[in-house]
Each structure stands twice: as structure tokens, then as C-alpha cells.
N, C-alpha and C positions, 0 to 999 in steps of 0.2 A: 430489529433483526440481529445486528451485530452483538448486542448485549446478551443474546440467548444462544449463541453458537455453541458454547460448551454443553448446553442441555440438548441441542439438536442431534448430537452424536448418540447413537444407540449401541450399547455393548453387544458384541456378537463373537463369543468365544475369546480368542486372543486378539481380536480386532474390534473395530467399531464401524458403523455405517452412518452415512449422512447423505441426504438428498440435496444435490446442488440445484437451486431453483432456476426457473425460466427467467427471462428478461435481463440476465446479467452477462450477456455475450460481449466479447471484445474480439472481433474478427472471427476466426475459426475456433477460438477457445473461450472459456469463461474469464471474466475479469479476475486477474491475478490478485488484486487486493482482497477480494472476497475469499478466494481459496486459501490464501495465506492467513487471513484472519481465522478461517475455519481450522487451520493447522494449530494456531495458537489456542483456540478453544479446546481442541483435543489434548494439547499438551497440558492444559490445566487439570486434566484428570489425574496427573501424577505429581503435580506441584502446586502448592498454595503460596509460593513466594511471589515477589514482584517481578514482572517481565522487564528486561532491560534491552536485550538485543535479539533480533530475529534475522536469520539468514536463510534464504530459500533459493533453490535451483528449479527452474521450470524445464521439465524434460519432455513431456508430451502433453498435448492439449487435453484439458478437462472440459466436458460438455454437460449440459443439464441432465440430471438423473442420478442414480445411486453411485456413491463413491465409498471405497473402503479405506480405512485408515489404520495404521499401526503406530504405536508410540513406544519409545524405549528410553530409559534413563541411561545416558552415556557416562555421567559422573555426578555424584552428589556429595558436596562438601559442606563445611559450616557456613560458607558465604555464597556459594554458587551451586546451581543445580542445572545441568545441561541436558536437554531433552531433544531427541530426534523424532520427527513425525514423517511418515511416508504415506503418500496418497496413491491409490491404485484405482484404475477404472478399466473395465474389460480385460482384466488380468494383465495390465500393463502398468509399470511404474510411471506415474505422471509428474509427481512433484515431491521433493524432499525439503524439509524445513528443520533447521537447528535453532532451538530456542534457549536462550540463557536467562534463567531466573536468578534473582539475587536477594540476599538479605542485607539490611542496612548495617554499615560498619560505623561504630562509634568514633573511630579515630580518623575519619575521612576528612579531606580538605575540599570544601565546595568551590566550584568554579562556575560562575554564571554563564549561561548561554548567550549568544548574540541578541541584542535588542531587536524588537520588531522594526522593520524598515519603514521609512516614509513612503507612502504611495497614495494614489488617488483613493478617495473614500469608496466604500462598497456601493453606495448609491450612484456614484459617478462612473464606476467601472462597467465595462460592457459585458452583459451576460451572454454566454454561449447557449444558443437554443438547442434542444434535442430535435434532430431531423431524421425521422425513420429512413433507413437505407443509406444515410450519409454519415451521421455521427455514430460512434459505437453504441450498441444497444444498451449497455449498462449506464450510459450517461443520462438516461431518462430519470435515474435516481439521484443525480448529482447536480448541484448548482455551482457553475463555474462563473466567475466574474474576472475578466482580464483588466488589470489596472494599468498596463503598459501597452503601447501599440505594437506588440509582437504577437502574431497569431499563426496557427499552423498553415503551412502551404502558401505563404505570402511572399516567398523569395526574399526574406529579410537578410540583414547582415549580422544579426546577433542571435545566437542559439540560447534564448532565455525566455521564460514565461514568469510573470508575477501577477498575483491577484488574490482572489478569495475563493474558498471552497467549503462546501458542506454537503452532507447527504440530506435529502428532502423529506425523509420519513418522519423524523421528530427532532426538532432543533434543540431540545433539552437533554437528550440522551447523551451519555458519554461512557466510553470504555476504551481500553487499549486496543481492542479489536477494531473499533471504529476509527481511532487515530491511525492505526496501521493501514487500513483501507484508504483513508484520505491521502496518505503519502503516495499511493499508487494510482490515484485517479487521473492526474494530469498527463497529457501526452509527452513523449520525449521532446525536449527542447530543440533538438536538431531539426525537427519538422518545421520549425519557424523559418528555416533557411531554404526549404524546398519550395519549388514553384508549382508543384502539382501533388495530389495525394499519392502516398506510397505506404505500404505496410511497414509496421514496426513491431518487434516482438522482444519482450524481456527475456534475457538469458539467465541472469541471476540478480539478486536483490538483497541488500543489507539495510535493515532499519534499526535505528537507535531510538528507543522510547525514553525520553529524558525527564518527564514530569507526569504528575497525575493528570488523567485526561479531563477535558472540559467539553461542554456542548457549545453550540453556536457556530457562527461563521469563523473560519480560520484564515489567516494570511499564509501565503505560500510563495516562495521564490525557488525556481527550478532552472538550473543552468547546465549546459553541456560543457564539461571541462576539457574534453578532447574527443575527437572522432576521426577514425581512419579505417580503411578497408571494410567499410560497411558496419562498423561497430562504434557505438557512442558510450562514453562514460558520463552519466548525468548525476548531479547531486542537488539536493533540495533541503530547505529548512521550513518547518511549520511552526507557526505561532498561534496561540489561541486568542480569543476575543479580548483577553486582559493583557495581551502583549507578551505572555510567557513563551519562551522557546520550549516546545513540548516534544519535538521529534526531529530527526535528521535522517536522510535517505541517500543511498547510492545505488545505482543500477547500471548494469551492462545491457545495452539494448542493440539488437540487430535492426538496422534500418535498410530496407530494400528499395533504395532510391537515391 
């Protein structure tokens, strides 16, 4: 699914249309990882460079059904190509996404990402089940395995999740769109400190895609760096099955509880 998002957009004059599928709900809106991956798919219509950074603002809920998209180049230079995507539904702006595409520079100095952390094996980690009406609808498409004893709504002392994650449709598929969506799949770590369920909604999100994507189960560590006045800043790192640091994420999340 994620690997065909660019082809799912249908040109329509100066815009393009996409049908947001059912079963990807997250509260009253669709899963933001999917809609942001769709933004990246549309951005590819104007750039064939490598995606490096994606920054998105969630403005209004998107729901299953037709979505209109507009794409515009903001700047195109020898090394970078910055593209803006806007998503509309029911004549209302719902999401904006700024995508930075890059070309490799021969004079660059490489810096390795952090190594994969030591944690319980995937077979020993606790798998989160999909429970209709309890867990978000989109989680039926995701395999979560918690490798540490921190879970949502357990009244814990640490705002942190760590474990393994993948989409269940095809373990061998890989794309930056899939990696991007994996980064958004886990709940805000602040929820680990709450003693009862409470809504949480992403306000904005920045994702850095640091390596070529890979399939399979990924390790993820997600931590709240600070939270006050109902807003959390959460950061996370994603490693592939070979232990490569493939992506990094930061989100501002409104937590209503």
C-alpha cells in the first residue's frame, strides 16, 4: 500500500485526488502516518531526488473518502528541492507538509547514527493486540511489541516506550513512505504516565529519513522530553532489522488528560 501512494494520486487540473481508505482511523481523524506518507507520494510528482526531511502540520481531521492535494515547489537548487503539499477535504485545508529532497554531495562528512539499543528480543516482547472499540482502528494493520514494562495508561513514572514495530501487510516491502508511517504509529509516550485513557492529538511533526528503507521488524525508542500545559514534545529513533539508524522523529502532541 505505502509503496504505491505516488500512483494512487490522480491528476485533476492543477490538483490531484486521492481516496483515503477505510480502517485507518485514529480517533476522529485518519492515521496521520498514512496521510503524511500520502503527502510524500504526491511530492514525488515534482521531484526525483532523495527525501531527507518531512515537516507536517495537522490542521483539521481527514476522514475516509476523497482528498484533494496541491503541490508546489518552494525552492529548487543544485543540492536541495523543497516542496510543499496541501491536503483539502470538504473545501477545508486539513494538512500541510513541507518535504526536503536532496542530492548527494561529494564533499560531505558522514556521521553515524546512534547504534541500536539493547532490549528484550522481539519474541520475548509483549505484543499489543488490536481490540475493536478500544485500540485505534489503524492499529489492526500494525504489529507492536513492547520490550520494556511501560504501557499506555498504566500510571507509570517514565514517559517512554521501547520495542518493535512493523506493518502487517507485507514484511518484505520497503519505502520511505512506509518508514515515515512507522515513525507515527506508536502512541505519545506521555500516555504511559496516565492512569486512565485520554485523547491525544498531534499538532505538528518533523521526521528525518536517514538511510535507505528496509523491510522487516524495526526497533523503536520513543520518549517525551518535556510536557506542560497539556502539550508534550516527544522524540523517537527507528532502527531496521540490521541495526541501522534509519529515521528520527519529533512531535508536538496535545494530550487531553
